[in-house]
ZAMARGU-4260 file (C-alpha; in steps of 0.2 Angstrom, whole numbers, plus 5000, padded with zeros to 4 digits):
<rodrens>
0) 5844/5724/5294 | 5845/5726/5312 | 5841/5713/5325 | 5830/5721/5339 | 5824/5713/5356
5) 5808/5721/5363 | 5803/5717/5380 | 5787/5722/5389 | 5776/5718/5403 | 5762/5707/5400
10) 5750/5722/5403 | 5738/5727/5389 | 5742/5746/5389 | 5761/5744/5389 | 5760/5732/5373
15) 5748/5745/5365 | 5761/5758/5365 | 5774/5746/5358 | 5763/5740/5344 | 5765/5754/5332
20) 5784/5756/5336 | 5787/5737/5333 | 5776/5737/5317 | 5786/5752/5310 | 5803/5743/5313
25) 5795/5727/5305 | 5789/5737/5289 | 5806/5745/5289 | 5814/5727/5286 | 5822/5724/5303
30) 5821/5708/5314 | 5811/5711/5329 | 5809/5697/5342 | 5796/5702/5356 | 5797/5695/5373
35) 5780/5696/5383 | 5766/5686/5391 | 5759/5671/5381 | 5742/5678/5381 | 5748/5692/5369
40) 5755/5681/5355 | 5742/5685/5343 | 5746/5704/5345 | 5764/5701/5343 | 5762/5691/5328
45) 5751/5703/5320 | 5765/5717/5321 | 5776/5705/5310 | 5787/5702/5325 | 5793/5685/5331
50) 5786/5680/5348 | 5795/5675/5364 | 5785/5670/5378 | 5788/5673/5396 | 5792/5655/5404
55) 5783/5647/5418 | 5800/5651/5428 | 5796/5669/5426 | 5780/5667/5434 | 5771/5679/5424
60) 5760/5680/5409 | 5745/5691/5407 | 5743/5691/5426 | 5752/5707/5428 | 5738/5716/5421
65) 5725/5707/5433 | 5737/5711/5448 | 5736/5729/5443 | 5717/5729/5443 | 5715/5718/5459
70) 5728/5726/5470 | 5720/5730/5487 | 5727/5747/5488 | 5721/5753/5470 | 5714/5769/5477
75) 5728/5779/5470 | 5743/5789/5474 | 5761/5784/5478 | 5754/5773/5493 | 5742/5764/5480
80) 5758/5759/5470 | 5767/5751/5485 | 5762/5732/5485 | 5758/5732/5467 | 5776/5739/5462
85) 5783/5727/5473 | 5774/5711/5467 | 5772/5715/5449 | 5786/5726/5443 | 5801/5722/5455
90) 5800/5704/5462 | 5800/5695/5446 | 5814/5704/5439 | 5827/5690/5441 | 5816/5676/5433
95) 5813/5688/5418 | 5832/5692/5416 | 5835/5673/5416 | 5823/5671/5401 | 5830/5686/5393
100) 5848/5680/5394 | 5844/5665/5384 | 5837/5675/5370 | 5851/5686/5370 | 5862/5671/5368
105) 5852/5664/5354 | 5846/5680/5346 | 5861/5691/5348 | 5851/5708/5347 | 5860/5723/5342
110) 5848/5734/5353 | 5836/5731/5367 | 5819/5741/5367 | 5811/5740/5384 | 5795/5748/5392
115) 5801/5760/5404 | 5795/5751/5419 | 5801/5733/5413 | 5818/5733/5423 | 5822/5716/5418
120) 5824/5721/5400 | 5835/5735/5405 | 5845/5726/5417 | 5849/5711/5405 | 5854/5724/5392
125) 5865/5733/5404 | 5873/5717/5410 | 5878/5713/5392 | 5883/5731/5387 | 5870/5730/5373
130) 5863/5748/5367 | 5847/5751/5376 | 5831/5761/5372 | 5816/5763/5384 | 5800/5769/5379
135) 5787/5778/5391 | 5769/5771/5393 | 5764/5786/5404 | 5768/5804/5409 | 5787/5807/5410
140) 5793/5796/5424 | 5809/5806/5428 | 5814/5813/5445 | 5819/5831/5446 | 5823/5844/5458
145) 5809/5854/5450 | 5795/5841/5453 | 5787/5831/5466 | 5789/5812/5465 | 5779/5803/5451
150) 5763/5797/5459 | 5759/5811/5470 | 5749/5821/5457 | 5758/5837/5463 | 5761/5851/5451
155) 5780/5858/5450 | 5784/5870/5464 | 5796/5884/5460 | 5809/5892/5471 | 5819/5887/5485
160) 5804/5881/5495 | 5797/5871/5481 | 5813/5863/5479 | 5814/5859/5497 | 5797/5852/5497
165) 5802/5840/5482 | 5817/5834/5491 | 5807/5830/5507 | 5794/5821/5496 | 5807/5810/5488
170) 5815/5805/5504 | 5798/5801/5510 | 5793/5790/5495 | 5810/5782/5494 | 5813/5778/5513
175) 5794/5775/5518 | 5781/5773/5505 | 5793/5763/5493 | 5805/5756/5505 | 5802/5738/5501
180) 5802/5739/5482 | 5818/5751/5484 | 5827/5737/5495 | 5822/5724/5484 | 5827/5733/5468
185) 5843/5736/5476 | 5846/5718/5481 | 5843/5712/5464 | 5855/5723/5455 | 5868/5716/5467
190) 5863/5699/5464 | 5864/5701/5445 | 5882/5709/5447 | 5877/5726/5442 | 5885/5742/5449
195) 5874/5752/5463 | 5864/5766/5457 | 5860/5781/5467 | 5843/5789/5471 | 5825/5782/5469
200) 5824/5767/5458 | 5810/5774/5447 | 5824/5785/5441 | 5837/5772/5437 | 5831/5769/5419
205) 5837/5786/5415 | 5854/5782/5421 | 5857/5766/5411 | 5848/5769/5395 | 5855/5776/5378
210) 5838/5784/5374 | 5823/5787/5383 | 5808/5790/5372 | 5793/5800/5378 | 5778/5798/5368
215) 5772/5815/5371 | 5778/5834/5368 | 5788/5845/5380 | 5772/5857/5382 | 5762/5844/5390
220) 5777/5840/5403 | 5782/5849/5418 | 5798/5860/5415 | 5814/5852/5422 | 5831/5860/5422
225) 5839/5843/5426 | 5830/5834/5411 | 5843/5820/5406 | 5849/5821/5388 | 5844/5804/5385
230) 5825/5809/5385 | 5819/5811/5367 | 5801/5818/5365 | 5794/5809/5349 | 5776/5814/5351
235) 5762/5801/5353 | 5761/5785/5343 | 5745/5781/5334 | 5735/5770/5345 | 5729/5754/5335
240) 5711/5752/5332 | 5702/5735/5328 | 5706/5731/5309 | 5687/5727/5306 | 5680/5743/5314
245) 5668/5751/5302 | 5657/5767/5305 | 5641/5761/5313 | 5624/5765/5307 | 5622/5780/5321
250) 5638/5788/5315 | 5628/5802/5305 | 5621/5808/5322 | 5638/5816/5326 | 5638/5827/5311
255) 5620/5831/5313 | 5624/5837/5332 | 5637/5848/5325 | 5627/5856/5312 | 5614/5861/5323
260) 5626/5868/5336 | 5624/5853/5349 | 5641/5849/5357 | 5646/5832/5356 | 5654/5824/5372
265) 5665/5808/5370 | 5665/5797/5386 | 5678/5783/5388 | 5678/5772/5403 | 5695/5765/5400
270) 5701/5747/5399 | 5708/5744/5416 | 5697/5753/5429 | 5680/5748/5421 | 5668/5751/5434
275) 5654/5760/5426 | 5648/5768/5442 | 5664/5778/5443 | 5664/5789/5427 | 5652/5781/5414
280) 5635/5781/5421 | 5637/5797/5432 | 5641/5806/5416 | 5627/5799/5405 | 5615/5803/5419
285) 5621/5820/5422 | 5619/5825/5404 | 5603/5816/5400 | 5593/5831/5400 | 5606/5843/5392
290) 5607/5848/5374 | 5622/5838/5370 | 5625/5821/5360 | 5634/5809/5372 | 5644/5796/5363
295) 5651/5784/5376 | 5661/5767/5377 | 5659/5755/5390 | 5677/5748/5391 | 5673/5732/5382
300) 5659/5727/5393 | 5642/5723/5385 | 5633/5739/5383 | 5616/5731/5387 | 5623/5725/5403
305) 5630/5742/5408 | 5614/5752/5403 | 5600/5742/5395 | 5594/5751/5379 | 5577/5754/5385
310) 5583/5764/5400 | 5596/5775/5389 | 5592/5794/5386 | 5589/5799/5369 | 5604/5809/5367
315) 5616/5794/5371 | 5625/5782/5360 | 5634/5768/5369 | 5646/5756/5361 | 5658/5743/5368
320) 5673/5751/5358 | 5676/5766/5347 | 5694/5770/5340 | 5700/5786/5348 | 5707/5791/5331
325) 5691/5790/5322 | 5679/5798/5335 | 5690/5812/5342 | 5692/5823/5327 | 5672/5825/5328
330) 5670/5829/5347 | 5669/5845/5357 | 5674/5837/5373 | 5681/5820/5380 | 5677/5814/5397
335) 5691/5801/5402 | 5698/5792/5417 | 5715/5797/5411 | 5723/5784/5401 | 5739/5791/5394
340) 5736/5787/5376 | 5718/5794/5375 | 5723/5810/5383 | 5737/5813/5371 | 5727/5808/5356
345) 5713/5820/5361 | 5725/5834/5364 | 5733/5831/5348 | 5716/5835/5340 | 5713/5850/5351
350) 5699/5842/5361 | 5698/5849/5380 | 5696/5836/5394 | 5686/5832/5409 | 5698/5820/5417
355) 5692/5808/5432 | 5701/5799/5445 | 5718/5796/5452 | 5721/5777/5451 | 5735/5768/5442
360) 5746/5781/5433 | 5731/5791/5429 | 5734/5803/5442 | 5749/5810/5433 | 5741/5811/5417
365) 5726/5820/5425 | 5737/5831/5435 | 5745/5837/5419 | 5729/5840/5411 | 5725/5852/5424
370) 5742/5859/5424 | 5742/5862/5406 | 5726/5872/5406 | 5717/5860/5393 | 5704/5853/5405
375) 5697/5849/5423 | 5703/5836/5435 | 5690/5828/5446 | 5702/5818/5458 | 5689/5806/5466
380) 5686/5790/5457 | 5668/5790/5458 | 5658/5806/5454 | 5640/5810/5455 | 5629/5815/5440
385) 5628/5833/5446 | 5647/5834/5448 | 5649/5827/5430 | 5637/5839/5422 | 5644/5854/5431
390) 5661/5849/5425 | 5656/5846/5407 | 5646/5863/5407 | 5662/5872/5414 | 5674/5866/5400
395) 5661/5869/5386 | 5656/5886/5391 | 5674/5893/5396 | 5683/5897/5380 | 5700/5896/5388
400) 5700/5877/5389 | 5697/5874/5371 | 5709/5888/5367 | 5722/5880/5377 | 5719/5862/5369
405) 5721/5871/5352 | 5737/5878/5357 | 5743/5861/5362 | 5736/5854/5345 | 5748/5866/5337
410) 5762/5859/5347 | 5758/5841/5344 | 5758/5845/5326 | 5777/5847/5325 | 5777/5828/5329
415) 5766/5821/5315 | 5772/5803/5317 | 5778/5796/5334 | 5781/5778/5329 | 5793/5784/5314
420) 5802/5796/5325 | 5804/5782/5338 | 5810/5771/5326 | 5824/5783/5321 | 5829/5784/5339
425) 5830/5764/5341 | 5841/5763/5325 | 5852/5776/5331 | 5855/5769/5347 | 5858/5752/5338
430) 5872/5760/5327 | 5881/5769/5341 | 5899/5764/5341 | 5899/5763/5361 | 5888/5764/5375
435) 5883/5781/5380 | 5887/5789/5364 | 5875/5803/5361
</rodrens>
């Protein structure tokens, strides 16, 4: 049995990516202690792990998620991350480390597993020379001479001019856009007695971890000649659904539509950026007169409040939630705001995409959808009904999108169980004889 300390931000999406891994570790008989916000205790306990709450001293609970949603500069892009990154991801680090230090003293973990943006978990493990594994909750967050900075949504650029572009953009991001978070992160490392690290602080995890689990496949990622050896592609973990979810009474409409040649379009509003005027209602309105079946989720909102039943077009089914793993094997296209897990799950099923928006980390996920050739990216957060209708029509009628999604499905099939693969990575790191062994 291995003692494993898991540390995550108190943000729903970050916990969702950790849940399958933690459950797999517990089932395998390991002792897992999970440090996160108090609001998530039921989720943690449900995995079989023990729960360690963030303290009042750390000044964070489930509020990190609220900060992400209410940040005044939520509009997207690198600039859109500035204030949020400083206040949510950097400033609380020292208080989190104080919490984690006490857990290390009492629990004595043999390995620390941290979400890729939770600097406190990584810094605490580094200070104690404990094997460290990070797991990603988004598109690959690794700086490279071949790529623009994370958050710009720019595709890779080849050749000397492209590399010059990338160098310039990294300097701009580090010294201007992310100047304050960079300075604060540098100050915190010094205050914690840690060695200075070169480069942009977004890239520091790759310099200190033993392994970096990327819950995706190489074919979905930009090529990088300088990809660190620590990065391990494990494929997507199976996103957890509701334990009591059952097929609703209307479920047979999906099979009926496909049997008659009507495409099935799945529309997901997401769980963070949930304004139905951005994506959900424009898509519903744009497809109302089309020969398709629209299966849509409202991001947890009451469907009756989003669109009363007497105003819904006859080709629409609207639910608060449908597990991706249940619906995606039966659809022809997914319309999404670009959540990482949803995009991965869709492509693993060979489903092409219409991706909308550039808020939060969705910009980078959506940019890879376009770059991979598996779908369209409509960059503006709010689209018109006509724009959504035209985008859906384009992807449905041009075989290249589905063909590329099918190619990626074959690539994803090489990674049939992301949680089990990630578990092996964690246990390998825990049994390494010395830090840095690969």
